[in-house]
C-alpha positions in Angstrom: -0.1 0.1 0.3 1.6 3.5 -1.1 1.7 6.4 1.3 -0.1 8.9 -1.4 -2.7 7.9 -3.8 -2.4 10.6 -6.1 -5.8 11.6 -7.5 -6.1 12.6 -11.2 -9.4 13.3 -13.5 -8.5 13.2 -16.9 -10.7 14.9 -20.1 -9.1 16.2 -22.9 -5.9 17.2 -21.6 -3.5 15.8 -24.5 -1.3 18.9 -24.2 -0.8 18.9 -20.9 -1.1 15.2 -19.3 2.6 14.3 -20.0 4.2 17.3 -18.6 1.8 16.7 -15.2 2.8 13.0 -15.2 6.5 13.9 -15.5 6.2 16.1 -12.6 4.7 13.7 -10.4 7.2 10.7 -11.5 10.0 13.3 -10.7 9.1 13.8 -7.1 11.8 13.4 -4.7 9.3 11.5 -2.4 8.6 8.2 -4.1 6.1 6.2 -1.9 3.1 6.8 -4.0 0.5 5.5 -6.6 -1.2 7.7 -9.4 -5.0 6.7 -9.9 -5.9 8.3 -13.4 -9.6 8.2 -14.2 -10.2 9.1 -17.9 -13.5 10.4 -18.2 -14.3 9.6 -21.5 -11.9 11.7 -23.1 -12.4 12.2 -27.4 -8.6 13.5 -27.9 -5.2 11.6 -27.5 -5.2 11.7 -23.8 -5.5 8.1 -23.1 -2.8 7.4 -25.4 -0.4 10.1 -23.9 -1.1 8.1 -20.7 -0.7 4.7 -22.1 2.9 5.5 -23.4 4.2 5.8 -19.8 5.0 2.2 -18.4 5.8 3.4 -14.6 4.1 0.6 -12.5 2.9 3.0 -10.1 0.2 4.6 -12.6 -3.4 2.9 -12.4 -5.5 4.2 -15.2 -9.3 3.8 -15.3 -11.9 4.7 -18.2 -15.2 5.6 -17.5 -17.8 7.5 -19.5 -18.0 11.2 -19.4 -19.7 12.3 -16.3 -17.6 15.0 -14.8 -14.8 15.7 -13.0 -16.1 15.3 -9.4 -17.6 11.7 -10.7 -13.9 11.2 -11.8 -12.3 12.3 -8.6 -14.9 10.2 -6.4 -14.0 7.2 -8.6 -10.7 7.6 -8.5 -10.7 7.8 -4.2 -12.9 4.6 -4.1 -10.1 2.8 -6.1 -7.2 4.5 -4.4 -5.2 2.1 -1.8 -2.9 5.0 -0.2 -3.0 6.3 3.3 -3.3 9.7 1.7 -5.4 11.0 -1.1 -3.2 13.8 -2.8 -5.0 15.9 -5.3 -4.3 17.0 -9.0 -5.5 18.0 -12.3 -4.4 16.7 -15.6 -3.1 20.0 -16.6 -1.1 21.3 -13.6 2.4 20.8 -12.2 4.5 19.9 -8.9 7.8 21.0 -8.2 9.9 17.9 -7.1 9.7 18.5 -3.7 6.0 18.8 -3.3 5.0 15.4 -1.8 8.1 15.4 0.3 6.9 18.6 2.0 3.3 17.3 2.2 5.0 14.3 3.9 7.0 16.4 6.2 3.7 18.2 7.3 2.0 15.1 7.9 4.8 13.9 10.0 4.9 17.0 11.9 1.1 17.6 12.1 0.2 13.9 12.7 -2.9 14.6 14.7 -4.5 16.7 11.8 -6.0 15.0 8.6 -6.1 17.7 5.7 -2.7 19.2 4.5 -1.7 21.7 1.6 1.0 23.8 0.5 1.0 27.0 -1.4 0.3 27.6 -5.0 1.6 29.7 -8.0 -1.0 30.5 -10.6 0.0 31.0 -14.5 -2.0 33.6 -16.4 -1.6 34.4 -19.9 1.2 37.3 -19.0 3.0 35.6 -16.4 3.3 33.6 -13.2 2.0 34.8 -9.8 1.9 33.6 -6.3 -1.4 32.9 -5.2 -3.2 35.7 -3.1 -4.0 34.1 0.3 -5.0 35.6 3.4 -3.8 35.7 7.0 -0.8 33.5 6.2 1.3 32.4 9.2 5.1 33.0 9.5 6.1 29.7 10.5 7.0 27.1 7.5 4.7 24.3 9.1 1.6 25.4 11.0 -2.1 24.2 11.8 -4.4 26.8 10.3 -7.9 27.8 10.1 -9.4 27.2 6.5 -11.8 29.9 6.4 -9.5 32.5 7.7 -6.7 31.8 5.4 -9.0 31.7 2.5 -10.6 35.2 2.2 -8.9 36.0 -1.0 -8.2 32.3 -2.3 -8.8 29.0 -0.7 -6.0 27.7 1.0 -6.7 24.4 -0.4 -6.7 23.4 -4.0 -7.3 20.3 -6.3 -3.4 20.8 -7.2 -2.1 21.3 -3.6 -4.2 19.2 -1.1 -4.0 15.8 0.6 -6.2 14.4 2.9 -6.3 11.3 5.2 -8.6 8.5 3.5 -10.8 8.7 6.6 -11.8 12.5 5.4 -13.7 11.0 2.4 -15.6 8.9 4.9 -16.7 11.7 7.2 -17.1 14.3 4.1 -18.4 12.2 1.7 -17.8 12.5 -2.1 -17.4 15.6 -4.0 -21.0 16.8 -5.2 -21.5 15.5 -8.7 -24.7 17.7 -9.5 -22.7 20.8 -9.8 -19.7 21.7 -12.3 -18.6 24.8 -11.4 -17.2 25.6 -7.7 -17.6 21.8 -6.8 -13.9 21.8 -5.4 -14.6 25.1 -3.3 -17.9 23.5 -2.2 -16.0 20.3 -0.7 -13.4 22.5 1.0 -15.5 24.5 2.7 -17.3 21.1 3.9 -13.8 20.0 5.1 -13.3 23.5 6.8 -16.4 23.0 9.0 -14.6 19.6 10.4 -11.0 19.8 10.1 -7.9 22.2 10.8 -5.7 22.5 8.0 -1.9 21.4 8.2 -0.1 23.9 6.0 3.4 24.0 4.3 3.9 27.6 3.8 5.8 27.5 0.6 5.1 27.1 -3.1 5.4 23.8 -4.4 2.8 23.8 -6.9 1.7 25.7 -10.3 -1.6 25.9 -11.9 -1.3 26.1 -15.4 -3.1 28.6 -17.8 -5.3 26.8 -20.2 -7.2 28.9 -23.0 -10.8 27.9 -23.3 -11.3 26.6 -19.8 -14.6 26.3 -18.1 -15.0 29.9 -17.2 -15.7 30.5 -20.9 -19.1 28.3 -20.8 -22.5 29.8 -21.1 -23.7 30.9 -17.7 -26.1 28.4 -16.2 -26.8 28.9 -12.6 -27.7 25.2 -12.2 -24.3 24.3 -12.5 -22.8 26.5 -9.7 -22.8 25.9 -5.9 -25.0 28.4 -4.4 -23.5 27.9 -0.8 -27.5 27.7 0.6 -26.3 24.2 2.4 -24.2 26.1 4.7 -26.9 28.8 6.1 -26.9 26.9 9.5 -23.4 25.9 10.3 -21.9 29.5 9.1 -24.2 31.0 11.3 -21.8 29.9 14.3 -18.6 30.6 12.7 -17.9 34.6 11.9 -14.8 33.4 9.7 -16.8 31.0 7.7 -19.7 33.3 7.1 -17.5 36.1 5.5 -15.4 33.8 3.3 -18.9 32.2 1.9 -20.2 35.7 1.5 -17.2 36.7 -0.5 -18.1 33.5 -2.6 -21.6 34.8 -2.7 -20.7 38.1 -3.9 -18.6 36.8 -6.6 -21.6 34.7 -8.0 -23.9 37.4 -7.5 -21.9 39.7 -9.9 -22.0 36.6 -12.4 -25.6 36.7 -11.9 -26.1 40.5 -12.3 -23.8 40.3 -15.4 -26.0 37.5 -17.3 -29.3 39.2 -16.2 -30.2 36.6 -13.8 -32.0 38.8 -11.5 -33.9 36.5 -9.3 -30.6 34.4 -8.3 -28.9 37.6 -7.8 -31.6 38.8 -5.5 -31.5 35.8 -3.5 -27.4 35.6 -3.1 -27.6 39.4 -1.9 -30.1 38.7 0.7 -27.7 36.2 2.0 -24.9 38.3 2.4 -23.9 40.3 5.3 -22.6 43.7 3.9 -20.3 44.3 6.5 -18.3 41.2 5.3 -17.4 42.9 1.9 -15.1 45.7 1.3 -16.6 49.1 0.4 -15.4 48.4 -3.5 -17.2 45.3 -3.4 -20.5 46.6 -2.1 -20.4 49.5 -4.8 -19.8 46.9 -7.5 -23.0 45.3 -6.3 -25.1 48.5 -7.0 -23.7 48.8 -10.6 -26.1 47.5 -13.5 -25.0 44.6 -15.6 -23.5 46.6 -18.4 -21.3 48.7 -16.3 -19.7 45.4 -14.7 -19.3 43.9 -18.0 -17.1 47.0 -19.3 -15.3 46.7 -15.9 -14.6 43.2 -16.7 -13.0 43.9 -20.0 -10.9 46.7 -18.4 -9.7 44.4 -15.8 -8.5 41.9 -18.5 -6.9 44.8 -20.5 -5.0 45.7 -17.2 -3.9 42.0 -16.6 -2.4 41.7 -20.0 -0.4 44.6 -19.2 0.6 42.9 -15.7 -1.7 45.1 -13.8 -3.9 42.8 -11.4 -7.4 44.0 -9.7 -8.7 41.8 -7.1 -12.4 43.4 -6.5 -13.8 40.8 -8.4 
């Protein structure tokens, strides 16, 4: 039995999966298996994987059911003590698993662990924008307090003990946008996080991602299920309200007034910055223009965070 089971959902990533697998197979910590679920790919992704001969790779093929179903299936097949999440188009630096193992050893009373991430964009690579990070290299942190800007957990840096899957349950297969954030929030209500406070992974820029799909609120996590537990956890309420804010802007931009109003009724405005409260008051056409301007600035290496 391996220490880590690396969980990879694979769907039409023929241009990326080789680099991803090479980054995993080059890890300094070698006690792992790789569980890949080919989620009905229609390109050459499957052929790219089968070209690898490392016996630590376990490959399964299913009909296309989405990333959550693929992750759930992979976790059900996994034999490792810890599940380390990875996407088929991202990249680990050589000591990623070693640093996770180091953190697990140092904080062995915990069950959920992560490192930090850098994000590749069209115009460069930047450290992810986290909140309230500790000074120590290895530290126990609260998920909600460290996820006000970006979630401290991600599908490229997180490892969980296999028992977490039994407690938290599977990823929600009914949503396809925000499914990972919804899972991390569920974890945050049950577990503290063991953090290795350094970058060990990179989220790769992929043109034509899910963000370019036609907006459909039914595919999004609306956070209603957290209305009760967040009442007794101010940090959770603030983090979830910030996510509601982002989703409310999408609703307004796409003229979904009913869901926009429902979301903002659930938000405590005190949890938002003044510029965020201002954005909520703007009409959809103005938000669209601001998003275009934001994209222009990012191409000039100027990043805005209000959205």
